[in-house]
C-alpha angles and dihedrals in degrees: 000000000000104000091195092067098046115117106236096178089110136013109289118200090191094072121107094205110030095185117068113245092004116115094170096077124057138172100247101212089065095057099042119101101165109103089212091063116075121183129181130229120291095009107140139195123207121207122142093210110024108026094136093046096067093118095056101031104037105032103067134191088005100148122175092229090071096048092210118155141222111211119185123180132219128295095015121155115214118188127215116289098014109153134206108202116199137205097272088068088068127088113214119258091197092081133074086240132044090211108116099235094164090063089059095040093135092058092050096041092231128137097231124157105241090226090063087077092076141033111250110226097172139242131334112240122189119188129217127291091017120156114209113193133223114303094349115159124217116197130216117279095026123133119197117199128229116284096014125146122216113201127231112289092356117159107220112201100153137047117282119217122233114282093006123141113217134177144159138055105319095017115248133184112274096176143307118268093227139010115275096257091056091047091054091050091050092049089051093048096050090187090180089072094056118106118266094255093055093047090049091051091053102041094112091052090051094046093046094046091241098157093165091063091045091055091051094049 
């Protein structure tokens, strides 16, 4: 894409690099080619050295044979080194051995299904407006709600509620960002699904936490 010719008169989710002269931050949806990875508008990844390599360096053990999916919503902020670790990283606990014999089925002359080597816990689903901190790890089967914050180097093994802040190994709830009534109003508003013009017109209300004005817009 020729950055010189891009119309910057309004926010453009189709850019690869949204910041002029900054190749460390990219809009992820425009660098993903794997059909099992879905990313929403304006979600960005920051990595000074490997921004464009998110799919190969940050989404791990994501083999087509398992057909599991990574789904990331709009307006998410993903810090350098965050990892999404899929089902094929697991070794099954339904066997008398944790050794992944099905992976080496040719050597053992057995007609295993390769996917019998691991326990399938499902997709990874990230909501909208989620901030994932530096080198955090999200495990297979986890769902993270809208507006959540994942702390630096947290290991997320369980679902995270909307607008929760979690951290640690394994990640635990630190606190909610807002009181429940505000969270419910935000989830009803879903400002991230508004068109770009409406979001732009309400940026100050969003930045200043003026939910009353957002609801009137």
